[in-house]
C-alpha positions, 0 to 999 in steps of 0.5 A, a space after each residue: 892737633 897736628 897729626 904729623 907732629 904728634 906722630 913724630 913726637 910720639 916716636 921720639 917719646 918712645 925712645 925714652 920709654 922703650 918699655 911701652 908695649 907694642 900693644 900700647 903703641 898700636 893702640 895709640 896709633 889706632 886712636 890717633 886714626 879714629 880721632 883724625 877721622 872724627 875731626 880732632 875732637 877733644 873727646 871722642 868715642 870708639 867701640 872696642 870692636 872697632 879698635 879690635 878690628 883696626 889693631 888686631 888686638 883682643 879686648 883684654 889686650 886693648 884694656 891693658 894697653 889703654 891703662 898703660 897709655 893713661 898711666 904714661 900720660 898719653 891718653 885719658 879714657 872713661 869707660 861707659 856703662 853697659 854697651 856704650 863706647 868708651 870715651 877717649 882723649 888724646 894728650 897732645 905732647 905739643 900742647 904739653 910742651 914736652 921736649 921730643 925733638 932730637 934736634 935743638 931749635 938752633 940747629 934747624 
């Protein structure tokens, strides 16, 4: 996954999805940071306490935001039983071949 390309594509994607909450946006950026930190694993875990610290969101806001992101097709997540960290997967817009560029390829 190319971090800069994904961030740029996400920003364009947001223009077409303006109702995505600021909490969901913030959570997406936090998850990208953690995935980058662990070397771009397909699936990775992050404790909700870490997400709370990095995003400033409450646990309930994170749960709402991740449900929004999953419904929008930007992440997948699987809560784990007990006190275990949730498993996350970032959905790459580049890998899905989503058109998220303002400029056509012929105009570059």
